[in-house]
PABA-419713 format. One record per residue (C-alpha): x, y, z. Coordinates in steps of 0.2 Angstrom, whole numbers, plus 5000, padded with zeros to 4 digits. Layout:
<rs>
XYZ
...
</rs>
This chain:
<rs>
493348495028
492848515046
492548365058
490648335059
490548175070
489148255081
488148305066
486848155064
486448165083
486248345082
485048335067
484048205075
483848305092
483448465082
482148385072
481348305087
481348475096
480548555081
479248415080
478848425098
478648615097
477348595084
476448445091
474648445095
474548335111
472948405119
473348335136
474848455137
474148605127
473348675143
475148675151
475848785137
475648975135
476349095122
477449245125
477749385112
479549415119
479949235116
479549255097
480749405097
482149305106
481949175093
482149295079
483649375087
484449195089
484049155071
484849315065
486449275075
486449105067
486449175049
487649315054
488849185061
489249315076
489949205090
489949355102
488049385099
487749205100
488649195117
487549345123
485949255118
486449095126
486449015143
487948935151
487648775140
488548865126
490148855135
491948915130
492348755121
490748775111
491248955107
493048915102
492448765091
491048865082
492149015080
493348905070
491848825060
490948985056
492549085051
492449045032
494149105028
495348985021
496648915032
496748775045
494848725044
494448755026
495348755009
495148894998
493948804987
492948745003
492948925009
492248994993
490948864992
490248865009
490149055009
489149044993
487848925001
487749035017
487449185007
485749115001
485149085019
483549165026
482349115040
480649135046
480049115064
478449005066
477549115078
476248985082
477548865088
478148975102
477648895119
478148915137
477948765148
477448755166
479248715171
479848875164
480648805148
480148865131
480348825113
480048905096
480148825078
481148925065
481248875047
482948915038
482948915019
484448895009
485048834992
484848644989
486748614989
486648434988
485848444971
487248554965
488548434972
487848304960
488448394945
490148384937
490948554943
492548614937
492748784946
492148874961
491449004950
490348874942
489848814959
489348984964
488249004949
487348834951
487048874970
486249044965
485148954953
484748804964
483048764971
482748804990
482748675004
482048705021
482848655038
481648665053
482648705069
481848695086
482648825098
482448795116
482448925129
482548965148
482149135156
483449225165
482649375173
481749465159
482749385145
482449225136
484149135133
484448995121
484848825128
485248725113
486248835101
487548695098
486148585092
485448715080
487048765073
487448585069
485848565060
485948735050
487748725046
487848535041
488448595024
490048645031
490548465033
490448425015
491948415003
492048554990
493648504981
493648604965
495348614957
495448764946
496848804934
497348984936
497548994917
495649004916
495649174924
496049344917
497849374922
498949524918
500849544920
501749694925
503549754925
504049844941
505249984942
506350044957
504750134963
503150024964
502250164955
503350134940
502449994931
502349944913
500849824909
501449744893
502149574889
503549644878
504749784885
506449854881
507549914895
509349984895
510749944907
509749844918
510449794935
508849704940
507149654932
505649634942
504049554936
502349504944
500649434939
498949494945
497149444943
495549544941
494949614957
493349514957
494349354954
495749384966
494949304981
494949134971
496749134967
498049024977
499549134975
500649004984
500348884970
501149004957
502848974951
503949064938
505449024927
506649154921
507649124905
508949224896
508949204877
508049034880
509248964893
508448934910
509249044924
508049024938
506448924944
505548994959
503949004968
502849154969
501849284959
503249414959
505149394956
506649504954
508149444944
509749544946
511649544945
511649494963
510949314959
512349194959
512849154941
511849294934
512449344916
513249514917
514049634904
515949664903
515849804915
515049694928
513849834932
512349774922
511449614917
512049544900
511149604884
509749494878
507949434881
507449394899
505849294898
504749274914
503449134913
502249104927
501348934930
500048864941
500148704952
499848594937
501148684926
499848764915
500648924909
499749084916
500749224908
502349254900
503249414895
505049464889
506149614894
507449644881
509049724889
510149834879
511849904885
512150084879
513650194883
513350314897
514350474899
515250464915
516050604924
517350584938
518050704952
519150694966
518450794981
519450854997
521150844989
522151004992
523351074979
524751094993
525251015009
526651055022
527350895030
525750795029
525550645040
523950585032
522950645017
521050615014
520050634999
518550554990
518250484972
516550534965
515650504949
513950534940
513150394931
513250204933
514950144939
515549994948
516950054961
517449874964
518249874947
519250024951
520950064959
522050214962
523950244963
524950384972
526550434962
527950544968
528950614954
528250484942
528650334954
527150234961
527250234980
525550184985
524050084978
522350044984
520849944976
518949974976
518850114989
518150284984
518550355002
520350365003
521350395018
523250395015
524250365031
526050415026
526750275036
525950155023
526850235009
528550175001
529950225013
530750324999
529550465000
529550475019
530650595030
532050515040
530850495055
529550405044
528250535050
527750635034
527950645016
529550725009
529350874998
528950864979
527550834967
526250694969
524950624958
523350534962
522650434947
521150324947
520950184934
519550064928
519849874928
520649884910
521950014917
521150154908
521350324917
519750394924
520450544932
522050614939
522550754950
524250824957
524750904973
526350974980
527150944997
528251075005
529551035019
529151205028
</rs>
């Protein structure tokens, strides 16, 4: 709720100006004249008040509406939720402002002998005070009541001075305080998100891959992503920062976090995984979203199944024959899902293991790293004979094996 410490003084001043502009003091009447351009200027000023356009207001004002005023009213008239207004206040004051109209009292337009001028403008809006007297549970209910409320009139007296051929407003700050007095009220409507129409969606690797169903079955999942969303016409009322989510696996809580979207994967510390370590463990993964009061918004379950996948392996870049090699490079490749971290390979010479390496598909054997028994006397290259490269999984099962021959000359 914004600060409105100057509100009462401004209302009193504005009311006094309006009264004086419509007064009938015959001794002063002779000193007053009308000006059609003044009425036009008053209409433009009133338009800018309703439009909440600070740049136009600045253009229609004299220097009395200074930079401090512009910054202050720029914040007040920006109805977006943030540092000035809560989401509930933002929605509520916008609903009131949307009912505003105005009418210029042409007969009140007067120009004084000293060059000053005044015009009375009647602003009409919903009687928000009568609405606030109700027991309101939601911003939607408040908007409905404002739309049905009786009207109230606020008479504002614009004062002007002439600059060349233009009439410029000299009391915009006072008028704005009077018209936008309602922005200083408190509109604290705590709305459980469970009251809104909400949908849950499961997201695939591509954002376009979505499933809008509370119950799904997936296979060999490494991660599961879930999000909730609201109908477009309700989305502006939702405080997404107040949403939280709990993820469970077969009824056991795994994670509790804030946000309307979450991804649970094997990379989360302590995540249950299948024996291969590649996928999330089989079972039901339930995502339940809550509002700030721990009211359940939406819940859905993804059932993960582990199925066998045909894997094919290959060794690329390994030649069938070498002559006095000082190093050998090749790559272990595969199709399908496979965790290379669980893999290792060996290099054998005539059936004896002379080199071993773990978790690396890109192999660069430098002969000096091998067992001395397979090196020439200088230790520079492999001795002749038949060599075998074999890759194994974590259970020592052979994945693929390939031989090559080394010649001395």
